[in-house]
DRENDO-1510 file (C-alpha; in Angstrom, 1 decimal, always signed):
<recs>
REC; n; res; u; v; w
REC; 1; MET; -80.2; -205.5; -110.0 .
REC; 2; CYS; -79.3; -209.2; -109.7 .
REC; 3; ALA; -75.6; -209.8; -110.3 .
REC; 4; ILE; -75.5; -213.5; -109.4 .
REC; 5; LYS; -78.0; -216.0; -110.8 .
REC; 6; LEU; -76.3; -219.3; -110.1 .
REC; 7; ILE; -74.3; -220.3; -107.0 .
REC; 8; VAL; -72.3; -223.5; -107.4 .
REC; 9; GLY; -70.9; -225.4; -104.5 .
REC; 10; LEU; -68.0; -227.7; -105.4 .
REC; 11; GLY; -67.5; -231.1; -103.8 .
REC; 12; ASN; -67.7; -234.8; -104.5 .
REC; 13; PRO; -70.9; -236.8; -104.2 .
REC; 14; GLY; -71.4; -239.8; -102.0 .
REC; 15; SER; -71.2; -240.6; -98.3 .
REC; 16; LYS; -67.5; -241.4; -98.6 .
REC; 17; TYR; -66.7; -237.7; -99.3 .
REC; 18; GLU; -69.6; -236.1; -97.3 .
REC; 19; GLU; -67.6; -234.4; -94.6 .
REC; 20; THR; -64.2; -233.9; -96.3 .
REC; 21; ARG; -62.4; -230.6; -96.7 .
REC; 22; HIS; -62.9; -230.8; -100.5 .
REC; 23; ASN; -66.7; -230.5; -99.9 .
REC; 24; ALA; -66.5; -227.0; -98.4 .
REC; 25; GLY; -68.5; -225.7; -101.4 .
REC; 26; PHE; -71.3; -228.2; -100.9 .
REC; 27; PHE; -71.4; -227.1; -97.2 .
REC; 28; LEU; -72.0; -223.5; -98.3 .
REC; 29; VAL; -74.8; -224.2; -100.8 .
REC; 30; ASP; -76.4; -226.6; -98.3 .
REC; 31; GLU; -76.5; -223.8; -95.7 .
REC; 32; LEU; -77.9; -221.3; -98.3 .
REC; 33; ALA; -80.6; -223.8; -99.2 .
REC; 34; ARG; -81.4; -224.2; -95.5 .
REC; 35; SER; -81.4; -220.4; -94.8 .
REC; 36; PHE; -83.5; -219.5; -97.9 .
REC; 37; SER; -85.9; -222.5; -97.7 .
REC; 38; ALA; -84.9; -224.2; -100.9 .
REC; 39; SER; -84.7; -227.9; -101.5 .
REC; 40; PHE; -82.4; -229.7; -103.9 .
REC; 41; SER; -83.6; -232.2; -106.5 .
REC; 42; SER; -81.4; -234.4; -108.7 .
REC; 43; GLU; -81.4; -233.4; -112.4 .
REC; 44; LYS; -79.9; -235.9; -114.8 .
REC; 45; LYS; -79.6; -233.3; -117.6 .
REC; 46; PHE; -77.6; -231.0; -115.3 .
REC; 47; GLN; -75.5; -233.8; -113.8 .
REC; 48; GLY; -76.2; -232.3; -110.4 .
REC; 49; ASP; -78.5; -231.4; -107.6 .
REC; 50; ILE; -80.3; -228.1; -108.2 .
REC; 51; ALA; -82.5; -225.8; -106.1 .
REC; 52; ARG; -84.2; -222.5; -106.8 .
REC; 53; THR; -84.8; -219.7; -104.3 .
REC; 54; ASN; -85.1; -216.0; -103.8 .
REC; 55; ILE; -82.2; -214.2; -102.2 .
REC; 56; GLY; -83.3; -210.6; -101.6 .
REC; 57; SER; -85.3; -209.8; -104.7 .
REC; 58; CYS; -83.2; -212.1; -106.9 .
REC; 59; ASP; -84.2; -215.5; -108.4 .
REC; 60; VAL; -81.2; -217.7; -107.8 .
REC; 61; ARG; -80.3; -221.3; -108.6 .
REC; 62; LEU; -78.1; -223.4; -106.3 .
REC; 63; LEU; -76.1; -226.2; -107.8 .
REC; 64; LYS; -74.1; -229.1; -106.4 .
REC; 65; PRO; -72.5; -231.0; -109.4 .
REC; 66; THR; -72.7; -234.8; -109.0 .
REC; 67; THR; -69.9; -235.3; -111.6 .
REC; 68; PHE; -67.1; -235.5; -109.1 .
REC; 69; MET; -64.8; -232.6; -108.7 .
REC; 70; ASN; -62.6; -233.0; -111.8 .
REC; 71; LEU; -65.7; -232.8; -114.1 .
REC; 72; SER; -67.6; -230.0; -112.3 .
REC; 73; GLY; -67.5; -227.8; -115.5 .
REC; 74; GLU; -69.8; -230.1; -117.3 .
REC; 75; SER; -72.6; -229.6; -114.8 .
REC; 76; VAL; -72.0; -225.9; -114.4 .
REC; 77; HIS; -72.0; -225.4; -118.2 .
REC; 78; ALA; -75.2; -227.4; -118.6 .
REC; 79; VAL; -77.1; -225.3; -116.1 .
REC; 80; ALA; -75.6; -222.0; -117.4 .
REC; 81; SER; -76.5; -222.9; -121.0 .
REC; 82; PHE; -80.0; -224.0; -120.2 .
REC; 83; TYR; -80.9; -220.9; -118.2 .
REC; 84; ARG; -78.8; -218.5; -120.3 .
REC; 85; ILE; -76.6; -217.5; -117.4 .
REC; 86; GLU; -73.4; -215.7; -118.2 .
REC; 87; ALA; -70.1; -216.6; -116.5 .
REC; 88; HIS; -69.9; -213.3; -114.6 .
REC; 89; GLU; -73.4; -214.1; -113.1 .
REC; 90; ILE; -72.0; -217.3; -111.5 .
REC; 91; LEU; -70.5; -217.6; -108.0 .
REC; 92; VAL; -68.5; -220.8; -107.3 .
REC; 93; ALA; -67.8; -221.8; -103.7 .
REC; 94; HIS; -64.8; -224.0; -103.2 .
REC; 95; ASP; -62.2; -225.1; -100.7 .
REC; 96; GLU; -58.9; -223.1; -100.8 .
REC; 97; LEU; -55.6; -224.5; -99.8 .
REC; 98; ASP; -53.8; -221.2; -100.0 .
REC; 99; ILE; -55.7; -219.5; -97.1 .
REC; 100; PRO; -56.0; -220.7; -93.5 .
REC; 101; PRO; -59.2; -222.2; -92.0 .
REC; 102; GLY; -61.4; -219.4; -90.7 .
REC; 103; THR; -60.6; -217.2; -93.7 .
REC; 104; VAL; -62.8; -216.5; -96.7 .
REC; 105; LYS; -62.1; -214.5; -99.9 .
REC; 106; LEU; -64.4; -213.3; -102.6 .
REC; 107; LYS; -63.0; -212.5; -106.0 .
REC; 108; GLN; -63.8; -212.5; -109.6 .
REC; 109; SER; -61.8; -214.2; -112.3 .
REC; 110; GLY; -58.3; -215.6; -112.0 .
REC; 111; GLY; -56.6; -219.0; -112.4 .
REC; 112; HIS; -57.4; -222.4; -110.9 .
REC; 113; GLY; -54.4; -222.5; -108.5 .
REC; 114; GLY; -54.2; -226.3; -109.0 .
REC; 115; HIS; -57.9; -226.8; -108.0 .
REC; 116; ASN; -59.3; -229.4; -110.5 .
REC; 117; GLY; -62.9; -228.3; -110.1 .
REC; 118; LEU; -62.0; -224.7; -111.0 .
REC; 119; ARG; -59.8; -226.0; -113.8 .
REC; 120; ASP; -62.7; -227.8; -115.4 .
REC; 121; ILE; -65.1; -224.9; -115.0 .
REC; 122; ILE; -62.5; -222.5; -116.6 .
REC; 123; ASN; -62.2; -225.0; -119.5 .
REC; 124; HIS; -66.0; -224.9; -120.0 .
REC; 125; LEU; -66.8; -221.2; -119.2 .
REC; 126; GLY; -63.6; -219.2; -119.2 .
REC; 127; ARG; -62.3; -217.3; -116.1 .
REC; 128; ASP; -64.9; -214.6; -115.6 .
REC; 129; PHE; -67.0; -216.2; -112.8 .
REC; 130; TRP; -67.0; -215.1; -109.2 .
REC; 131; ARG; -65.4; -217.3; -106.5 .
REC; 132; VAL; -65.9; -217.7; -102.7 .
REC; 133; ARG; -62.7; -219.2; -101.5 .
REC; 134; LEU; -63.2; -221.0; -98.2 .
REC; 135; GLY; -59.9; -221.5; -96.5 .
REC; 136; ILE; -58.9; -225.0; -95.4 .
REC; 137; GLY; -55.2; -224.5; -95.0 .
REC; 138; HIS; -52.3; -226.5; -96.5 .
REC; 139; PRO; -50.8; -229.7; -95.2 .
REC; 140; GLY; -47.3; -228.2; -95.8 .
REC; 141; ASP; -46.2; -230.8; -98.4 .
REC; 142; ALA; -47.5; -230.8; -102.0 .
REC; 143; LYS; -47.4; -234.6; -102.0 .
REC; 144; LYS; -49.9; -234.7; -99.2 .
REC; 145; VAL; -52.5; -232.4; -100.8 .
REC; 146; ALA; -54.7; -235.1; -102.4 .
REC; 147; SER; -55.1; -237.0; -99.2 .
REC; 148; PHE; -55.5; -233.8; -97.1 .
REC; 149; VAL; -58.4; -232.4; -99.1 .
REC; 150; LEU; -60.2; -235.8; -99.0 .
REC; 151; GLN; -59.9; -236.1; -95.2 .
REC; 152; ARG; -62.3; -234.8; -92.6 .
REC; 153; ALA; -60.9; -231.8; -90.9 .
REC; 154; PRO; -60.5; -231.8; -87.1 .
REC; 155; LYS; -63.3; -230.2; -85.1 .
REC; 156; SER; -61.4; -227.0; -84.5 .
REC; 157; GLU; -60.9; -226.5; -88.3 .
REC; 158; MET; -64.5; -227.5; -89.1 .
REC; 159; ASP; -65.8; -224.9; -86.6 .
REC; 160; LEU; -63.7; -222.2; -88.3 .
REC; 161; LEU; -65.1; -223.4; -91.7 .
REC; 162; VAL; -68.7; -223.3; -90.4 .
REC; 163; ASN; -68.0; -219.7; -89.1 .
REC; 164; THR; -66.8; -218.6; -92.6 .
REC; 165; ILE; -69.9; -220.2; -94.2 .
REC; 166; ASP; -72.1; -218.3; -91.7 .
REC; 167; ASP; -70.3; -215.1; -92.7 .
REC; 168; VAL; -70.9; -215.7; -96.4 .
REC; 169; THR; -74.5; -216.5; -95.7 .
REC; 170; ARG; -74.9; -213.2; -93.9 .
REC; 171; GLU; -73.4; -211.3; -96.9 .
REC; 172; ILE; -75.1; -213.3; -99.7 .
REC; 173; THR; -77.8; -210.8; -100.3 .
REC; 174; ASP; -75.2; -208.1; -101.0 .
REC; 175; ILE; -73.2; -210.5; -103.2 .
REC; 176; VAL; -76.2; -211.6; -105.3 .
REC; 177; SER; -77.4; -208.0; -105.7 .
REC; 178; GLY; -73.9; -206.9; -106.9 .
REC; 179; ASP; -72.6; -205.0; -103.9 .
REC; 180; MET; -69.4; -207.0; -104.0 .
REC; 181; GLU; -67.3; -204.2; -102.5 .
REC; 182; LYS; -69.4; -204.1; -99.3 .
REC; 183; ALA; -69.4; -207.9; -99.0 .
REC; 184; MET; -65.6; -208.0; -99.6 .
REC; 185; ARG; -65.0; -205.3; -96.9 .
REC; 186; THR; -66.9; -207.4; -94.4 .
REC; 187; LEU; -65.7; -210.9; -95.4 .
REC; 188; HIS; -62.0; -209.9; -95.8 .
REC; 189; THR; -61.8; -208.1; -92.5 .
REC; 190; LYS; -60.2; -210.4; -89.9 .
REC; 191; LYS; -62.3; -210.8; -86.7 .
</recs>
């Protein structure tokens, strides 16, 4: 069984944002594309870069919206509608302020927690999609959040983020095939 048919990485397009914390979702789908020999192509009708690959025995599309974070839902909705993918068959990877670097959480449904990319996807699809929450930590002051997520993390934090992306990549076959409990047990266990 294939539980996930579309994996979306959230981020902002352009070299200005390339290595910022807010692009954690892009980092993950880029690693999945590399690991599963997929290459992205720009698709105007989807307002994003899209790739297709096999993960396990499942046909999966990878998406990086090029709409900028706040309008991510437009791109996700376009792909989901075109390929007839239901919200519960979508996995969205995104940066998460509420968990520390080096931590990853897999969950289905929920709110947006102030994340504008998630807010827009919820507006277009509802809440039923899966999320991979990649911890980036919090600057400690709500007024500093906007600049914090748009900055490059120090090497020590980036190394932790890369480790969590590697962890998700190792579990992605279980996630795509629907063995969420097994993946959660592994990903949520502190090393």
